[in-house]
C-alpha positions in Angstrom: 4.5 -10.6 -3.1 5.3 -11.0 -6.8 7.4 -12.5 -9.4 10.0 -9.9 -10.4 11.5 -9.6 -13.9 15.3 -9.3 -14.5 17.5 -6.6 -13.3 18.0 -3.9 -15.6 21.3 -5.1 -16.0 20.8 -8.2 -17.2 18.1 -7.1 -20.0 19.1 -4.3 -22.7 15.1 -2.9 -21.6 14.9 -3.7 -18.0 11.2 -4.9 -18.9 11.8 -8.1 -20.5 9.2 -10.3 -19.3 11.0 -13.4 -19.2 13.4 -14.7 -16.3 15.3 -18.0 -15.7 14.1 -21.1 -13.5 16.5 -20.8 -11.8 16.0 -16.9 -10.9 11.9 -18.2 -10.2 12.8 -20.6 -8.1 14.9 -18.2 -6.0 11.8 -15.7 -5.6 9.5 -18.7 -4.4 10.6 -18.0 -0.9 10.1 -14.4 -0.6 6.6 -14.6 -2.3 5.9 -17.5 0.4 7.1 -15.6 3.4 4.7 -12.5 1.7 1.5 -14.5 0.9 1.7 -17.6 2.8 1.2 -19.5 -0.3 2.8 -22.5 0.1 6.1 -23.2 -1.6 4.9 -26.5 -3.2 2.1 -24.5 -5.0 4.1 -22.1 -6.1 6.9 -24.2 -7.6 4.1 -26.0 -9.0 2.9 -22.8 -10.8 6.8 -22.2 -12.0 6.8 -25.8 -13.6 3.6 -25.7 -15.4 4.9 -22.5 -17.1 8.3 -23.6 -18.2 9.1 -22.5 -21.9 12.0 -22.7 -24.1 14.0 -20.7 -26.4 14.6 -23.4 -29.1 10.8 -25.4 -28.7 12.1 -28.3 -26.4 15.7 -28.1 -26.6 16.3 -24.5 -25.8 17.2 -23.1 -22.2 14.2 -22.9 -20.0 12.6 -19.7 -18.8 9.3 -18.6 -17.6 7.3 -15.3 -18.3 6.6 -13.0 -15.2 3.8 -11.6 -16.5 1.7 -14.8 -16.9 3.2 -15.9 -13.5 1.7 -13.0 -12.1 -1.4 -13.3 -13.3 -2.0 -17.0 -12.6 -1.3 -15.8 -8.9 -3.8 -12.8 -9.0 -6.2 -15.2 -10.4 -5.7 -18.2 -8.2 -5.7 -16.1 -5.1 -7.6 -12.9 -5.5 -7.8 -12.3 -1.5 -4.1 -12.1 -1.5 -3.8 -10.1 -4.5 -7.0 -7.8 -4.4 -5.2 -4.5 -4.0 -3.3 -5.0 -7.5 -6.6 -5.2 -9.5 
């Protein structure tokens, strides 16, 4: 029901909070199916939180913790069991 971090094989520690933009987009259908949050809203949340490794020219990524905190804050009735 939340965005998941990278697989342990993709990150040295397995707890890297950042995922690629493509990884975030690929999780949207699963989150939509689990929560009912519209896919366009989830896409907007991801797009509004894109960061880059080198300011504006680096590879785009999103921070999983930030995305999940936004979901918990914006949809407290769905995520009340996480509080």
